[in-house]
N, C-alpha and C positions, 0 to 999 in steps of 0.2 A: 653786313649795313647800307650800301644804297637802297635793298630791300624794300629795311620795313623805312627809311626814309618817305622812299615815292607812298610807300601801301599810304601809310599813315598821313604824309604832308606835313612832314616836322618842321615848323617855322624857327629852324637854328640855322647858324655858320656852318654847317655843315660841308665842308671840298677837303679832294685830296686825300690820303691817308685817316682816319681816325686814333692813330697812336702814334703818328712821325707826324714830324720833328715834335718830342715829346714837349716843350712850350707852348706848341698849336695842336696838340692833339683838342679833337675836340668836346662839343661842351656836353655832360652830363657823361662821357664817358671812362671809365678806368682801366688801365690797363697794365699788364704786368709784362716787365722789362727787367725781368731775371737773365731767361735765357736769347742764345741769338733772336729767338723768331718770339713776336710779340704779338699778344695776346687779349681780347677784350675779358678783361676779368667782373667788371659790374658798370649797369650802363640804367640808367634813373630816366623814365620818362616819363615823369610825375607832372601834371597839370601842363600837359604838352598838348592837348587837343586831341588825343588818340580815339578813333571813332571806328565801332565792327566788333569785329572779331581779332580776338588775339592770335596774329599771323604765325603763318607754319613756319616764317624765315627766322626766329626766333631757334629753331632748334638747332643752325648752323651754327652757332654760340657756340660752340663744347667746350670751352673752358671756361662760362659765366659762372660766378658764383654766387654771383645780385643781381637782380629785374627787379627794379620798382615802377609801375602801372601806377601809381592810388592816384590817389587828387590829393593835395595838398592846399589847399583853398588859395589855388592860385589863381591868374585872369581869366586860361584858360584853360576847363577843367577838361579831366578823360572822359568816357563814357564806352568804355570797352563793353563788347554783348554777348551773347548764344554763349556757349559754357567754354569753361576749362578746361586746355587740352590737354591728353595725354601726355601727350611730347614734352610737356616740361616733365614731367619726372626722369625722361630721359638723360634731363641735364646732368653727368656724372657728379658732374662736383659746385652746381648751386645749391647754397646755404642760407640762403635770403630771400623771400618771395612776397612782395607787396602787391596787393590788388585791390585796397579798400576804395569805398568812392562810388565804382564802377554799375552797371544794370546788369554785371553778369548771374547766368539763374542756372540751374540744374544739379548738375552729378558735383561736386568734389571727385576726379580721379582717386583709386581707393591706395594704389601705387604713390600721390602724395602723402593724404593725409596716413601711410604708412611710414612714409620718411621722419615725417612734422612727430609723429609719439616715438621712433628710434630718437628725436633729439640731432639729426640730420641736417635739419628743413626750419626754419624761422618760416610758418606759410601765416599770412595778415589777408584778410578773407571777409567780406559784411556775410554774418549768419543767416542776413534777411529775404537770401533772393538762393543763395548758394544750405548747402546739404549732401552730409554723406548718405551711403547708402540704410544704413539705421535709421537716420533722423526727417530722411526723407518718404520712407514707409510712415513713419510718425506724424510727418504730416501728412500727404493725404487721406490716413484713418482718420485723422478731426479734420478734417476738408471732406472726408463722405459722414462723420458722424451728425456735422453740422446741414450740410447739405439735402440729406436726404428729410430728415424732420423736414427742413425747411422745403422741399418738392409736394412733399405731401400732403401737410399743412395749404400751402399757397393752389394746388390743385381739387381741394375739398373747399377752399373759400369762394374761386370760381365756379365748382359745382352750384355751392349752394346759392350766388349772384343766377345763372343759368336759369337756377327752377324759379328763384324769383318774378326772375324777368316773363317768365315762358307763364306761369302764375300771372301776371299780374296782365298779360298780351287775351288770354286767356277770360280773366274777366271785363277788361274792357267790353271784346270779345261778347260779349253776354249780354253787357248791359246794350249794346247798341242793336241787339236782336229784340231786346226787353221779350215778354211771358211769351210760351210757347199758346195755342189754344189750348183752352182747358177742357179735355179728352177726358170722359167717368176712365178712370184705372182699375185697374183689376177685375171680376168674374163679376159684372155688371149682369143682372139680371132682367130684359127688357117684358114687361106686360105686353098683353095685346093691344092695348087703344097707345099705348108711348107709341108703338111700333105703328099705328096708323096715322096718328101724331103726323112721325116724323116721316112719314113717307106720301103725308099728301092725302090719306088715306091710299094706297098703294096707285101715284096716278102715273107712273113713268117708268117703262121695264129698261132698266140697259145690258137683262141678260137671261140665259135660259141656261140649266143644269139639265145634270139629270132628275136631280130628288128635288129640283125647285125650279124657282123662276123670281131674279135680284134685281131689285127695284130701287133707285135714287129717292136715301133720306138729305134730311139737312138736320145736325143737334140743335139743341135751341142758343148757341154762340153759334151758331150759324155754318158749324166746320161740316163740309160733304164726306158726305160717308155710303156705303153701298147697304142695302140689306136683303141679305137668303130667307126666302121664305120654303120651307120644305112642301110638298104638297102630301096629302092624306088619300092613302087607299086605300079604310078601312069596309069601306059601304060594298067595294067591288071584290073583298074577299069573303070564300065563306069560312064560317063556323068555325072551330079547331082546324082552321089552316093557318101555317105559318106566316106572321104578317110581312109584310114588305115596309108597309108605313114603321112598323115597331122597331124595325131592322135602319132604316135611313135614319128616323129618328136619334136609336144609337149610335150609327156610324156619321149623321152631324155633329151631334153630342161631345163624343167622340174628339173628334174634328176642330171641334172649338177648344175644350182643354188643352188641347198641345197648340191651337198658333197662339195659343193667351203665352205660353215661352217661349216661339220664336220668335227673332229679331232681327228680320237683313231688311237692307234695302231696297230691293223691289219687293219688299212684299208690301202692302198696308196696315196700318195698326190696327189691330183685333179686341174691339174696344169690350163686345161681350154678344150675350144671345137672350 
C-alpha cells in the first residue's frame, strides 16, 4: 500500500498499518479479520486524483475482492490512462472492478472479459475508449470505412485546386506575353515577286549552301526570316541527261515538307516555300 500511496501521491491520512488497529484502519480500505493474518479485501480510491497507468503494485493485493478507481463526481477526479493491465485478472479473489470515468484506452484483457461473462467479476468500464478484441476490430473497420473515402476525396480536391492554380498561372503568363508574331501557318507558297520583295531584291546574303544561296528577308509584319534560293543548272546540262537542277529541286521540296512537321528549340520555324 505504501507503494500505491507514493506512486499516486494519495492525499489521505494513511499512516502505520492499513488494517490495525481496527478502529484506525486506513480510509477507503476494508480488511479481513477472520484469521490471525489480516488482509486487505477492498480498496476504494474513487476521486483520489489518480493519474497515469494502473500501477503494478496492485497485483500484490492478492486477497483483494473489490477495487474501485472510478470517478464519483468528487472534488479531485481520477485520470488513469493507457491500457487495462492483464495482471488484474490474476487477482483470484477479485469480484468487483470499477474503472469508470478514467481515460483508459485499448483492449480489455480477454481473461477479465471471460470472468465478467462467467459471472465471477462485476466489471465497470467506459465503452467509449475501451473495447474487447471483437469490438476493437469493428471500430477499426468503421474507421477505415470512413478514413479511406475521406482521403480519396481530399486528394482529388487538392489535385483539382492545383490544376486550377496552374491554369490560372499559365493564363496570366500568356496575357503578359501578348500575341506572338503573325507568321504564316501551314505550307505557304511564295511567288517570285513576293520573295524578291521580302529580300529587298536579294540584297543581303547571309549564307551559301551546296544547292543555293541564303538571303536575309523580312515579312510584312517585320518578322526576320532566311530565304534560300536553289541554283538553276539547266543551261549547263546536255539534253537527255539527268538534271541536277531537277534533282536539287525535288530534294529541296522533300526537305521543306519534312521541316514543316518538325519542331525543335534549336530549329527556326519553317514558314513555306
